[in-house]
mmCIF file as gemmi writes it, N, C-alpha and C atoms, coordinates in Angstrom:
data_model
loop_
_atom_site.group_PDB
_atom_site.id
_atom_site.type_symbol
_atom_site.label_atom_id
_atom_site.label_alt_id
_atom_site.label_comp_id
_atom_site.label_asym_id
_atom_site.label_entity_id
_atom_site.label_seq_id
_atom_site.pdbx_PDB_ins_code
_atom_site.Cartn_x
_atom_site.Cartn_y
_atom_site.Cartn_z
_atom_site.occupancy
_atom_site.B_iso_or_equiv
_atom_site.pdbx_formal_charge
_atom_site.auth_seq_id
_atom_site.auth_asym_id
_atom_site.pdbx_PDB_model_num
ATOM 1 N N . MET Axp A 1 ? 1.094 -1.337 0.146 1 0 ? 1 A 1
ATOM 2 C CA . MET Axp A 1 ? -0.106 -0.2 -0.132 1 0 ? 1 A 1
ATOM 3 C C . MET Axp A 1 ? 0.891 1.336 0.035 1 0 ? 1 A 1
ATOM 4 N N . SER Axp A 2 ? 0.761 2.098 -1.067 1 0 ? 2 A 1
ATOM 5 C CA . SER Axp A 2 ? 1.468 3.158 -0.954 1 0 ? 2 A 1
ATOM 6 C C . SER Axp A 2 ? 0.828 4.091 -0.589 1 0 ? 2 A 1
ATOM 7 N N . ASP Axp A 3 ? 1.115 5.46 0.056 1 0 ? 3 A 1
ATOM 8 C CA . ASP Axp A 3 ? 0.425 6.381 0.507 1 0 ? 3 A 1
ATOM 9 C C . ASP Axp A 3 ? 0.907 7.304 -0.681 1 0 ? 3 A 1
ATOM 10 N N . HIS Axp A 4 ? -0.077 8.173 -0.962 1 0 ? 4 A 1
ATOM 11 C CA . HIS Axp A 4 ? -0.122 9.387 -2.354 1 0 ? 4 A 1
ATOM 12 C C . HIS Axp A 4 ? -0.323 10.801 -1.305 1 0 ? 4 A 1
ATOM 13 N N . ARG Axp A 5 ? -0.285 10.622 -0.189 1 0 ? 5 A 1
ATOM 14 C CA . ARG Axp A 5 ? -0.357 11.898 0.789 1 0 ? 5 A 1
ATOM 15 C C . ARG Axp A 5 ? 0.641 12.862 0.366 1 0 ? 5 A 1
ATOM 16 N N . PRO Axp A 6 ? 0.903 14.064 0.553 1 0 ? 6 A 1
ATOM 17 C CA . PRO Axp A 6 ? 2.064 14.736 0.327 1 0 ? 6 A 1
ATOM 18 C C . PRO Axp A 6 ? 2.527 14.658 1.862 1 0 ? 6 A 1
ATOM 19 N N . PRO Axp A 7 ? 4.014 14.713 1.74 1 0 ? 7 A 1
ATOM 20 C CA . PRO Axp A 7 ? 4.773 14.444 2.777 1 0 ? 7 A 1
ATOM 21 C C . PRO Axp A 7 ? 4.455 15.428 3.966 1 0 ? 7 A 1
ATOM 22 N N . GLN Axp A 8 ? 3.963 16.712 3.631 1 0 ? 8 A 1
ATOM 23 C CA . GLN Axp A 8 ? 3.57 17.668 4.523 1 0 ? 8 A 1
ATOM 24 C C . GLN Axp A 8 ? 2.38 16.988 5.474 1 0 ? 8 A 1
ATOM 25 N N . THR Axp A 9 ? 1.241 16.561 4.824 1 0 ? 9 A 1
ATOM 26 C CA . THR Axp A 9 ? 0.303 15.95 4.912 1 0 ? 9 A 1
ATOM 27 C C . THR Axp A 9 ? 0.504 14.778 6.397 1 0 ? 9 A 1
ATOM 28 N N . GLN Axp A 10 ? 1.374 14.185 5.59 1 0 ? 10 A 1
ATOM 29 C CA . GLN Axp A 10 ? 1.915 13.031 6.65 1 0 ? 10 A 1
ATOM 30 C C . GLN Axp A 10 ? 2.284 13.205 8.132 1 0 ? 10 A 1
ATOM 31 N N . LEU Axp A 11 ? 3.228 14.298 7.765 1 0 ? 11 A 1
ATOM 32 C CA . LEU Axp A 11 ? 3.97 15.011 8.933 1 0 ? 11 A 1
ATOM 33 C C . LEU Axp A 11 ? 3.224 15.094 9.64 1 0 ? 11 A 1
ATOM 34 N N . VAL Axp A 12 ? 1.958 16.074 9.502 1 0 ? 12 A 1
ATOM 35 C CA . VAL Axp A 12 ? 0.859 16.76 10.282 1 0 ? 12 A 1
ATOM 36 C C . VAL Axp A 12 ? 0.084 15.749 11.08 1 0 ? 12 A 1
ATOM 37 N N . GLU Axp A 13 ? -0.215 14.591 10.245 1 0 ? 13 A 1
ATOM 38 C CA . GLU Axp A 13 ? -0.735 13.608 10.8 1 0 ? 13 A 1
ATOM 39 C C . GLU Axp A 13 ? 0.006 12.683 11.898 1 0 ? 13 A 1
ATOM 40 N N . THR Axp A 14 ? 1.437 12.681 11.916 1 0 ? 14 A 1
ATOM 41 C CA . THR Axp A 14 ? 2.105 11.97 12.226 1 0 ? 14 A 1
ATOM 42 C C . THR Axp A 14 ? 2.325 12.709 14.194 1 0 ? 14 A 1
ATOM 43 N N . VAL Axp A 15 ? 2.179 14.148 13.433 1 0 ? 15 A 1
ATOM 44 C CA . VAL Axp A 15 ? 2.115 14.988 14.81 1 0 ? 15 A 1
ATOM 45 C C . VAL Axp A 15 ? 1.146 15.162 15.765 1 0 ? 15 A 1
ATOM 46 N N . ARG Axp A 16 ? 0.017 14.845 15.007 1 0 ? 16 A 1
ATOM 47 C CA . ARG Axp A 16 ? -1.207 14.627 16.028 1 0 ? 16 A 1
ATOM 48 C C . ARG Axp A 16 ? -1.328 13.496 16.498 1 0 ? 16 A 1
ATOM 49 N N . ASP Axp A 17 ? -0.999 12.435 15.712 1 0 ? 17 A 1
ATOM 50 C CA . ASP Axp A 17 ? -0.763 11.056 16.29 1 0 ? 17 A 1
ATOM 51 C C . ASP Axp A 17 ? -0.006 11.035 17.681 1 0 ? 17 A 1
ATOM 52 N N . LEU Axp A 18 ? 1.2 11.608 17.513 1 0 ? 18 A 1
ATOM 53 C CA . LEU Axp A 18 ? 1.913 11.627 18.657 1 0 ? 18 A 1
ATOM 54 C C . LEU Axp A 18 ? 1.413 12.608 19.652 1 0 ? 18 A 1
ATOM 55 N N . ILE Axp A 19 ? 1.014 13.661 19.882 1 0 ? 19 A 1
ATOM 56 C CA . ILE Axp A 19 ? 0.408 14.52 20.515 1 0 ? 19 A 1
ATOM 57 C C . ILE Axp A 19 ? -1.308 13.937 21.303 1 0 ? 19 A 1
ATOM 58 N N . LYS Axp A 20 ? -1.885 13.063 20.428 1 0 ? 20 A 1
ATOM 59 C CA . LYS Axp A 20 ? -2.884 12.032 20.91 1 0 ? 20 A 1
ATOM 60 C C . LYS Axp A 20 ? -2.386 10.886 22.03 1 0 ? 20 A 1
ATOM 61 N N . THR Axp A 21 ? -1.646 10.51 21.531 1 0 ? 21 A 1
ATOM 62 C CA . THR Axp A 21 ? -0.493 9.335 22.298 1 0 ? 21 A 1
ATOM 63 C C . THR Axp A 21 ? 0.013 10.393 23.627 1 0 ? 21 A 1
ATOM 64 N N . GLN Axp A 22 ? 0.068 11.422 23.349 1 0 ? 22 A 1
ATOM 65 C CA . GLN Axp A 22 ? 1.235 11.901 24.415 1 0 ? 22 A 1
ATOM 66 C C . GLN Axp A 22 ? -0.141 12.593 25.724 1 0 ? 22 A 1
ATOM 67 N N . GLN Axp A 23 ? -1.241 12.78 25.199 1 0 ? 23 A 1
ATOM 68 C CA . GLN Axp A 23 ? -2.595 13.04 25.845 1 0 ? 23 A 1
ATOM 69 C C . GLN Axp A 23 ? -2.745 12.174 26.659 1 0 ? 23 A 1
ATOM 70 N N . VAL Axp A 24 ? -3.002 10.644 26.123 1 0 ? 24 A 1
ATOM 71 C CA . VAL Axp A 24 ? -3.384 9.574 26.608 1 0 ? 24 A 1
ATOM 72 C C . VAL Axp A 24 ? -2.105 9.452 27.99 1 0 ? 24 A 1
ATOM 73 N N . THR Axp A 25 ? -0.907 9.233 27.396 1 0 ? 25 A 1
ATOM 74 C CA . THR Axp A 25 ? -0.176 9.159 28.465 1 0 ? 25 A 1
ATOM 75 C C . THR Axp A 25 ? 0.079 10.102 29.687 1 0 ? 25 A 1
ATOM 76 N N . GLN Axp A 26 ? -0.196 11.463 29.201 1 0 ? 26 A 1
ATOM 77 C CA . GLN Axp A 26 ? -0.382 12.107 30.574 1 0 ? 26 A 1
ATOM 78 C C . GLN Axp A 26 ? -1.626 11.937 31.219 1 0 ? 26 A 1
ATOM 79 N N . ALA Axp A 27 ? -2.652 11.242 30.708 1 0 ? 27 A 1
ATOM 80 C CA . ALA Axp A 27 ? -4.09 11.026 31.605 1 0 ? 27 A 1
ATOM 81 C C . ALA Axp A 27 ? -3.97 9.715 32.351 1 0 ? 27 A 1
ATOM 82 N N . ILE Axp A 28 ? -2.988 9.033 31.975 1 0 ? 28 A 1
ATOM 83 C CA . ILE Axp A 28 ? -2.893 7.662 32.376 1 0 ? 28 A 1
ATOM 84 C C . ILE Axp A 28 ? -1.735 8.06 33.794 1 0 ? 28 A 1
ATOM 85 N N . LYS Axp A 29 ? -0.702 8.459 33.359 1 0 ? 29 A 1
ATOM 86 C CA . LYS Axp A 29 ? -0.083 8.972 34.618 1 0 ? 29 A 1
ATOM 87 C C . LYS Axp A 29 ? -0.643 9.995 35.822 1 0 ? 29 A 1
ATOM 88 N N . GLU Axp A 30 ? -1.592 11.011 35.502 1 0 ? 30 A 1
ATOM 89 C CA . GLU Axp A 30 ? -2.465 11.415 36.356 1 0 ? 30 A 1
ATOM 90 C C . GLU Axp A 30 ? -3.246 10.904 37.187 1 0 ? 30 A 1
ATOM 91 N N . LYS Axp A 31 ? -3.433 9.72 36.478 1 0 ? 31 A 1
ATOM 92 C CA . LYS Axp A 31 ? -4.527 8.652 37.341 1 0 ? 31 A 1
ATOM 93 C C . LYS Axp A 31 ? -3.669 7.85 37.969 1 0 ? 31 A 1
ATOM 94 N N . GLU Axp A 32 ? -2.626 7.472 37.788 1 0 ? 32 A 1
ATOM 95 C CA . GLU Axp A 32 ? -2.014 6.725 38.779 1 0 ? 32 A 1
ATOM 96 C C . GLU Axp A 32 ? -1.261 7.653 39.827 1 0 ? 32 A 1
ATOM 97 N N . LEU Axp A 33 ? -1.08 9.212 39.745 1 0 ? 33 A 1
ATOM 98 C CA . LEU Axp A 33 ? -0.526 9.842 40.579 1 0 ? 33 A 1
ATOM 99 C C . LEU Axp A 33 ? -2.054 9.822 41.389 1 0 ? 33 A 1
ATOM 100 N N . ASP Axp A 34 ? -3.012 10.006 40.91 1 0 ? 34 A 1
ATOM 101 C CA . ASP Axp A 34 ? -4.406 9.687 41.917 1 0 ? 34 A 1
ATOM 102 C C . ASP Axp A 34 ? -4.327 8.765 42.917 1 0 ? 34 A 1
ATOM 103 N N . ILE Axp A 35 ? -3.984 7.824 42.293 1 0 ? 35 A 1
ATOM 104 C CA . ILE Axp A 35 ? -4.265 6.338 43.271 1 0 ? 35 A 1
ATOM 105 C C . ILE Axp A 35 ? -3.351 6.496 43.914 1 0 ? 35 A 1
ATOM 106 N N . GLU Axp A 36 ? -2.05 6.847 43.499 1 0 ? 36 A 1
ATOM 107 C CA . GLU Axp A 36 ? -0.888 7.119 44.327 1 0 ? 36 A 1
ATOM 108 C C . GLU Axp A 36 ? -1.194 8.251 45.884 1 0 ? 36 A 1
ATOM 109 N N . LEU Axp A 37 ? -1.684 9.086 45.685 1 0 ? 37 A 1
ATOM 110 C CA . LEU Axp A 37 ? -1.84 10.078 46.261 1 0 ? 37 A 1
ATOM 111 C C . LEU Axp A 37 ? -3.272 9.494 47.098 1 0 ? 37 A 1
ATOM 112 N N . GLU Axp A 38 ? -4.198 8.727 46.696 1 0 ? 38 A 1
ATOM 113 C CA . GLU Axp A 38 ? -5.126 7.969 47.747 1 0 ? 38 A 1
ATOM 114 C C . GLU Axp A 38 ? -4.631 6.701 48.336 1 0 ? 38 A 1
ATOM 115 N N . ARG Axp A 39 ? -3.316 5.934 47.82 1 0 ? 39 A 1
ATOM 116 C CA . ARG Axp A 39 ? -2.977 5.039 48.889 1 0 ? 39 A 1
ATOM 117 C C . ARG Axp A 39 ? -2.262 5.952 49.959 1 0 ? 39 A 1
ATOM 118 N N . ILE Axp A 40 ? -1.126 7.168 49.918 1 0 ? 40 A 1
ATOM 119 C CA . ILE Axp A 40 ? -0.61 7.754 50.871 1 0 ? 40 A 1
ATOM 120 C C . ILE Axp A 40 ? -1.717 7.842 52.014 1 0 ? 40 A 1
ATOM 121 N N . ARG Axp A 41 ? -2.782 8.461 51.448 1 0 ? 41 A 1
ATOM 122 C CA . ARG Axp A 41 ? -3.808 9.25 52.622 1 0 ? 41 A 1
ATOM 123 C C . ARG Axp A 41 ? -4.453 7.921 53.08 1 0 ? 41 A 1
ATOM 124 N N . SER Axp A 42 ? -4.433 7.001 52.88 1 0 ? 42 A 1
ATOM 125 C CA . SER Axp A 42 ? -5.404 5.395 53.326 1 0 ? 42 A 1
ATOM 126 C C . SER Axp A 42 ? -4.163 5.357 54.46 1 0 ? 42 A 1
ATOM 127 N N . ASN Axp A 43 ? -3.006 5.435 53.627 1 0 ? 43 A 1
ATOM 128 C CA . ASN Axp A 43 ? -1.877 4.654 54.706 1 0 ? 43 A 1
ATOM 129 C C . ASN Axp A 43 ? -1.286 6.017 55.866 1 0 ? 43 A 1
ATOM 130 N N . GLU Axp A 44 ? -1.968 6.849 55.793 1 0 ? 44 A 1
ATOM 131 C CA . GLU Axp A 44 ? -1.634 7.949 56.702 1 0 ? 44 A 1
ATOM 132 C C . GLU Axp A 44 ? -2.931 7.958 57.732 1 0 ? 44 A 1
ATOM 133 N N . LYS Axp A 45 ? -4.221 7.28 57.204 1 0 ? 45 A 1
ATOM 134 C CA . LYS Axp A 45 ? -5.366 6.994 58.067 1 0 ? 45 A 1
ATOM 135 C C . LYS Axp A 45 ? -4.914 5.882 58.909 1 0 ? 45 A 1
ATOM 136 N N . ILE Axp A 46 ? -4.344 4.884 58.273 1 0 ? 46 A 1
ATOM 137 C CA . ILE Axp A 46 ? -4.18 3.368 59.38 1 0 ? 46 A 1
ATOM 138 C C . ILE Axp A 46 ? -3.311 4.302 60.046 1 0 ? 46 A 1
ATOM 139 N N . ALA Axp A 47 ? -2.062 4.713 59.933 1 0 ? 47 A 1
ATOM 140 C CA . ALA Axp A 47 ? -1.079 4.81 60.959 1 0 ? 47 A 1
ATOM 141 C C . ALA Axp A 47 ? -1.347 5.525 61.928 1 0 ? 47 A 1
ATOM 142 N N . LEU Axp A 48 ? -2.571 7.266 61.578 1 0 ? 48 A 1
ATOM 143 C CA . LEU Axp A 48 ? -3.081 7.869 62.589 1 0 ? 48 A 1
ATOM 144 C C . LEU Axp A 48 ? -3.804 6.772 63.818 1 0 ? 48 A 1
ATOM 145 N N . GLU Axp A 49 ? -4.641 6.032 63.288 1 0 ? 49 A 1
ATOM 146 C CA . GLU Axp A 49 ? -5.79 5.383 64.038 1 0 ? 49 A 1
ATOM 147 C C . GLU Axp A 49 ? -4.489 4.323 64.737 1 0 ? 49 A 1
ATOM 148 N N . SER Axp A 50 ? -3.514 3.425 64.195 1 0 ? 50 A 1
ATOM 149 C CA . SER Axp A 50 ? -2.706 2.926 64.969 1 0 ? 50 A 1
ATOM 150 C C . SER Axp A 50 ? -2.233 3.679 66.39 1 0 ? 50 A 1
ATOM 151 N N . ILE Axp A 51 ? -1.552 4.561 65.915 1 0 ? 51 A 1
ATOM 152 C CA . ILE Axp A 51 ? -1.16 5.745 66.894 1 0 ? 51 A 1
ATOM 153 C C . ILE Axp A 51 ? -2.027 5.699 68.209 1 0 ? 51 A 1
ATOM 154 N N . ASN Axp A 52 ? -3.383 6.124 67.699 1 0 ? 52 A 1
ATOM 155 C CA . ASN Axp A 52 ? -4.406 6.348 68.61 1 0 ? 52 A 1
ATOM 156 C C . ASN Axp A 52 ? -4.654 5.368 69.347 1 0 ? 52 A 1
ATOM 157 N N . ALA Axp A 53 ? -4.584 4.06 68.926 1 0 ? 53 A 1
ATOM 158 C CA . ALA Axp A 53 ? -5.117 2.899 69.424 1 0 ? 53 A 1
ATOM 159 C C . ALA Axp A 53 ? -3.948 2.596 70.456 1 0 ? 53 A 1
ATOM 160 N N . GLN Axp A 54 ? -2.653 2.637 69.983 1 0 ? 54 A 1
ATOM 161 C CA . GLN Axp A 54 ? -1.327 2.454 71.386 1 0 ? 54 A 1
ATOM 162 C C . GLN Axp A 54 ? -1.778 3.187 72.229 1 0 ? 54 A 1
ATOM 163 N N . LYS Axp A 55 ? -2.248 4.787 71.889 1 0 ? 55 A 1
ATOM 164 C CA . LYS Axp A 55 ? -2.501 5.883 73.076 1 0 ? 55 A 1
ATOM 165 C C . LYS Axp A 55 ? -3.122 5.372 73.973 1 0 ? 55 A 1
ATOM 166 N N . GLY Axp A 56 ? -4.229 4.544 73.389 1 0 ? 56 A 1
ATOM 167 C CA . GLY Axp A 56 ? -5.554 4.035 74.475 1 0 ? 56 A 1
ATOM 168 C C . GLY Axp A 56 ? -5.097 2.973 75.306 1 0 ? 56 A 1
ATOM 169 N N . ASP Axp A 57 ? -4.295 1.872 74.139 1 0 ? 57 A 1
ATOM 170 C CA . ASP Axp A 57 ? -3.351 0.995 75.37 1 0 ? 57 A 1
ATOM 171 C C . ASP Axp A 57 ? -2.66 1.099 76.194 1 0 ? 57 A 1
ATOM 172 N N . ARG Axp A 58 ? -1.706 2.307 75.926 1 0 ? 58 A 1
ATOM 173 C CA . ARG Axp A 58 ? -0.958 2.278 76.794 1 0 ? 58 A 1
ATOM 174 C C . ARG Axp A 58 ? -1.797 3.509 78.061 1 0 ? 58 A 1
ATOM 175 N N . ASN Axp A 59 ? -2.915 4.196 78.02 1 0 ? 59 A 1
ATOM 176 C CA . ASN Axp A 59 ? -3.659 4.889 79.177 1 0 ? 59 A 1
ATOM 177 C C . ASN Axp A 59 ? -3.959 3.754 79.534 1 0 ? 59 A 1
ATOM 178 N N . GLU Axp A 60 ? -4.853 2.664 79.143 1 0 ? 60 A 1
ATOM 179 C CA . GLU Axp A 60 ? -5.323 1.878 79.946 1 0 ? 60 A 1
ATOM 180 C C . GLU Axp A 60 ? -4.146 0.779 80.845 1 0 ? 60 A 1
ATOM 181 N N . GLN Axp A 61 ? -2.861 0.621 80.357 1 0 ? 61 A 1
ATOM 182 C CA . GLN Axp A 61 ? -1.77 0.3 81.314 1 0 ? 61 A 1
ATOM 183 C C . GLN Axp A 61 ? -1.771 0.731 82.333 1 0 ? 61 A 1
ATOM 184 N N . ILE Axp A 62 ? -1.296 2.279 81.771 1 0 ? 62 A 1
ATOM 185 C CA . ILE Axp A 62 ? -1.233 2.912 83.141 1 0 ? 62 A 1
ATOM 186 C C . ILE Axp A 62 ? -2.06 3.12 84.3 1 0 ? 62 A 1
ATOM 187 N N . GLN Axp A 63 ? -3.463 3.173 84.06 1 0 ? 63 A 1
ATOM 188 C CA . GLN Axp A 63 ? -4.84 2.942 84.815 1 0 ? 63 A 1
ATOM 189 C C . GLN Axp A 63 ? -4.251 1.91 85.494 1 0 ? 63 A 1
ATOM 190 N N . ALA Axp A 64 ? -4.336 1.266 85.115 1 0 ? 64 A 1
ATOM 191 C CA . ALA Axp A 64 ? -4.346 -0.742 85.756 1 0 ? 64 A 1
ATOM 192 C C . ALA Axp A 64 ? -3.097 -0.526 86.471 1 0 ? 64 A 1
ATOM 193 N N . ILE Axp A 65 ? -1.762 -0.352 86.022 1 0 ? 65 A 1
ATOM 194 C CA . ILE Axp A 65 ? -0.841 -0.104 86.811 1 0 ? 65 A 1
ATOM 195 C C . ILE Axp A 65 ? -0.864 0.767 88.348 1 0 ? 65 A 1
ATOM 196 N N . SER Axp A 66 ? -1.626 2.105 88.041 1 0 ? 66 A 1
ATOM 197 C CA . SER Axp A 66 ? -1.678 3.001 89.095 1 0 ? 66 A 1
ATOM 198 C C . SER Axp A 66 ? -2.652 2.266 89.76 1 0 ? 66 A 1
ATOM 199 N N . SER Axp A 67 ? -3.862 1.756 89.662 1 0 ? 67 A 1
ATOM 200 C CA . SER Axp A 67 ? -4.94 0.554 90.421 1 0 ? 67 A 1
ATOM 201 C C . SER Axp A 67 ? -4.347 -0.443 91.304 1 0 ? 67 A 1
ATOM 202 N N . LEU Axp A 68 ? -3.148 -1.121 90.724 1 0 ? 68 A 1
ATOM 203 C CA . LEU Axp A 68 ? -2.367 -1.811 91.325 1 0 ? 68 A 1
ATOM 204 C C . LEU Axp A 68 ? -1.223 -1.27 92.577 1 0 ? 68 A 1
ATOM 205 N N . HIS Axp A 69 ? -0.849 -0.074 92.205 1 0 ? 69 A 1
ATOM 206 C CA . HIS Axp A 69 ? -0.249 0.497 92.885 1 0 ? 69 A 1
ATOM 207 C C . HIS Axp A 69 ? -1.38 1.14 94.386 1 0 ? 69 A 1
ATOM 208 N N . LEU Axp A 70 ? -2.099 1.483 93.981 1 0 ? 70 A 1
ATOM 209 C CA . LEU Axp A 70 ? -3.376 1.747 94.672 1 0 ? 70 A 1
ATOM 210 C C . LEU Axp A 70 ? -3.362 0.56 96.239 1 0 ? 70 A 1
ATOM 211 N N . GLN Axp A 71 ? -3.641 -0.373 95.455 1 0 ? 71 A 1
ATOM 212 C CA . GLN Axp A 71 ? -4.321 -1.508 95.962 1 0 ? 71 A 1
ATOM 213 C C . GLN Axp A 71 ? -3.356 -2.013 96.943 1 0 ? 71 A 1
ATOM 214 N N . ARG Axp A 72 ? -1.99 -2.364 96.31 1 0 ? 72 A 1
ATOM 215 C CA . ARG Axp A 72 ? -0.577 -2.388 97.424 1 0 ? 72 A 1
ATOM 216 C C . ARG Axp A 72 ? -0.526 -1.326 98.291 1 0 ? 72 A 1
ATOM 217 N N . ASN Axp A 73 ? -0.309 -0.089 98.122 1 0 ? 73 A 1
ATOM 218 C CA . ASN Axp A 73 ? -0.632 0.994 99.426 1 0 ? 73 A 1
ATOM 219 C C . ASN Axp A 73 ? -1.381 0.791 99.939 1 0 ? 73 A 1
ATOM 220 N N . VAL Axp A 74 ? -2.634 0.551 99.884 1 0 ? 74 A 1
ATOM 221 C CA . VAL Axp A 74 ? -3.663 0.1 100.86 1 0 ? 74 A 1
ATOM 222 C C . VAL Axp A 74 ? -3.455 -0.739 102.15 1 0 ? 74 A 1
ATOM 223 N N . LEU Axp A 75 ? -2.978 -2.121 100.994 1 0 ? 75 A 1
ATOM 224 C CA . LEU Axp A 75 ? -2.801 -3.35 101.862 1 0 ? 75 A 1
ATOM 225 C C . LEU Axp A 75 ? -1.277 -2.996 102.792 1 0 ? 75 A 1
ATOM 226 N N . ILE Axp A 76 ? -0.345 -2.179 102.099 1 0 ? 76 A 1
ATOM 227 C CA . ILE Axp A 76 ? 0.92 -1.726 103.442 1 0 ? 76 A 1
ATOM 228 C C . ILE Axp A 76 ? 0.237 -1.151 104.226 1 0 ? 76 A 1
ATOM 229 N N . GLY Axp A 77 ? -0.508 -0.128 104.083 1 0 ? 77 A 1
ATOM 230 C CA . GLY Axp A 77 ? -1.421 0.626 105.023 1 0 ? 77 A 1
ATOM 231 C C . GLY Axp A 77 ? -1.989 -0.12 106.539 1 0 ? 77 A 1
ATOM 232 N N . LEU Axp A 78 ? -2.818 -1.187 105.863 1 0 ? 78 A 1
ATOM 233 C CA . LEU Axp A 78 ? -3.759 -1.669 106.459 1 0 ? 78 A 1
ATOM 234 C C . LEU Axp A 78 ? -2.636 -2.463 107.564 1 0 ? 78 A 1
ATOM 235 N N . GLY Axp A 79 ? -1.603 -3.169 106.951 1 0 ? 79 A 1
ATOM 236 C CA . GLY Axp A 79 ? -0.791 -3.885 107.642 1 0 ? 79 A 1
ATOM 237 C C . GLY Axp A 79 ? -0.08 -3.528 109.026 1 0 ? 79 A 1
ATOM 238 N N . ILE Axp A 80 ? 0.205 -1.879 108.528 1 0 ? 80 A 1
ATOM 239 C CA . ILE Axp A 80 ? 1.103 -1.244 109.268 1 0 ? 80 A 1
ATOM 240 C C . ILE Axp A 80 ? 0.087 -0.984 110.622 1 0 ? 80 A 1
ATOM 241 N N . VAL Axp A 81 ? -0.93 -0.397 110.107 1 0 ? 81 A 1
ATOM 242 C CA . VAL Axp A 81 ? -1.843 -0.053 110.677 1 0 ? 81 A 1
ATOM 243 C C . VAL Axp A 81 ? -2.207 -1.083 112.131 1 0 ? 81 A 1
ATOM 244 N N . SER Axp A 82 ? -2.58 -2.109 111.366 1 0 ? 82 A 1
ATOM 245 C CA . SER Axp A 82 ? -2.771 -3.695 112.295 1 0 ? 82 A 1
ATOM 246 C C . SER Axp A 82 ? -1.348 -4.023 113.201 1 0 ? 82 A 1
ATOM 247 N N . ALA Axp A 83 ? 0.033 -4.089 112.816 1 0 ? 83 A 1
ATOM 248 C CA . ALA Axp A 83 ? 0.793 -3.923 113.141 1 0 ? 83 A 1
ATOM 249 C C . ALA Axp A 83 ? 0.814 -2.888 114.732 1 0 ? 83 A 1
ATOM 250 N N . VAL Axp A 84 ? 0.652 -1.811 114.359 1 0 ? 84 A 1
ATOM 251 C CA . VAL Axp A 84 ? 0.567 -0.678 115.537 1 0 ? 84 A 1
ATOM 252 C C . VAL Axp A 84 ? -0.502 -0.967 116.448 1 0 ? 84 A 1
ATOM 253 N N . VAL Axp A 85 ? -1.702 -1.206 115.876 1 0 ? 85 A 1
ATOM 254 C CA . VAL Axp A 85 ? -2.628 -1.703 116.648 1 0 ? 85 A 1
ATOM 255 C C . VAL Axp A 85 ? -2.21 -2.94 117.92 1 0 ? 85 A 1
ATOM 256 N N . ILE Axp A 86 ? -1.654 -4.118 116.881 1 0 ? 86 A 1
ATOM 257 C CA . ILE Axp A 86 ? -1.065 -5.212 117.798 1 0 ? 86 A 1
ATOM 258 C C . ILE Axp A 86 ? -0.423 -5.271 119.069 1 0 ? 86 A 1
ATOM 259 N N . ILE Axp A 87 ? 0.576 -3.931 118.677 1 0 ? 87 A 1
ATOM 260 C CA . ILE Axp A 87 ? 1.597 -3.585 119.478 1 0 ? 87 A 1
ATOM 261 C C . ILE Axp A 87 ? 1.191 -2.954 120.692 1 0 ? 87 A 1
ATOM 262 N N . ILE Axp A 88 ? 0.42 -1.989 120.671 1 0 ? 88 A 1
ATOM 263 C CA . ILE Axp A 88 ? -0.375 -1.376 121.314 1 0 ? 88 A 1
ATOM 264 C C . ILE Axp A 88 ? -1.361 -2.419 122.504 1 0 ? 88 A 1
ATOM 265 N N . CYS Axp A 89 ? -2.022 -3.219 121.815 1 0 ? 89 A 1
ATOM 266 C CA . CYS Axp A 89 ? -2.795 -3.87 122.745 1 0 ? 89 A 1
ATOM 267 C C . CYS Axp A 89 ? -1.793 -4.742 123.624 1 0 ? 89 A 1
ATOM 268 N N . ARG Axp A 90 ? -1.184 -5.465 123.075 1 0 ? 90 A 1
ATOM 269 C CA . ARG Axp A 90 ? 0.173 -5.9 123.572 1 0 ? 90 A 1
ATOM 270 C C . ARG Axp A 90 ? 0.756 -5.327 125.128 1 0 ? 90 A 1
ATOM 271 N N . SER Axp A 91 ? 1.076 -4.13 124.66 1 0 ? 91 A 1
ATOM 272 C CA . SER Axp A 91 ? 1.482 -3.331 125.403 1 0 ? 91 A 1
ATOM 273 C C . SER Axp A 91 ? 0.714 -3.011 126.843 1 0 ? 91 A 1
ATOM 274 N N . SER Axp A 92 ? -0.314 -3.009 126.055 1 0 ? 92 A 1
ATOM 275 C CA . SER Axp A 92 ? -1.395 -2.396 127.245 1 0 ? 92 A 1
ATOM 276 C C . SER Axp A 92 ? -1.486 -3.602 128.294 1 0 ? 92 A 1
ATOM 277 N N . ASP Axp A 93 ? -1.673 -4.868 127.524 1 0 ? 93 A 1
ATOM 278 C CA . ASP Axp A 93 ? -1.552 -5.887 128.77 1 0 ? 93 A 1
ATOM 279 C C . ASP Axp A 93 ? -0.436 -5.962 129.616 1 0 ? 93 A 1
ATOM 280 N N . GLN Axp A 94 ? 0.933 -5.846 129.34 1 0 ? 94 A 1
ATOM 281 C CA . GLN Axp A 94 ? 1.918 -5.573 130.16 1 0 ? 94 A 1
ATOM 282 C C . GLN Axp A 94 ? 1.731 -5.131 131.068 1 0 ? 94 A 1
ATOM 283 N N . ILE Axp A 95 ? 1.596 -3.97 131.101 1 0 ? 95 A 1
ATOM 284 C CA . ILE Axp A 95 ? 1.435 -2.764 132.157 1 0 ? 95 A 1
ATOM 285 C C . ILE Axp A 95 ? 0.576 -3.476 133.309 1 0 ? 95 A 1
């Protein structure tokens, strides 16, 4: 098949085809960038939720430890008070 169009016409058509191809390529790249941006936003959201969950877990751990310390201190206090009461009672019996 021979093409009987003038060389300038062929050149213009080739340039048009090249421009169309570049436009399609550009559109594809824009879509890829949109997808990448959405992926980044999704990862950011997941990371923030993970950090918040860790903060919540850490706060629960701190509250549990504080509660255990309070219970321990109450038991120690009761032990000391009991010991003092016993010592006082024994001292009163000896007098």
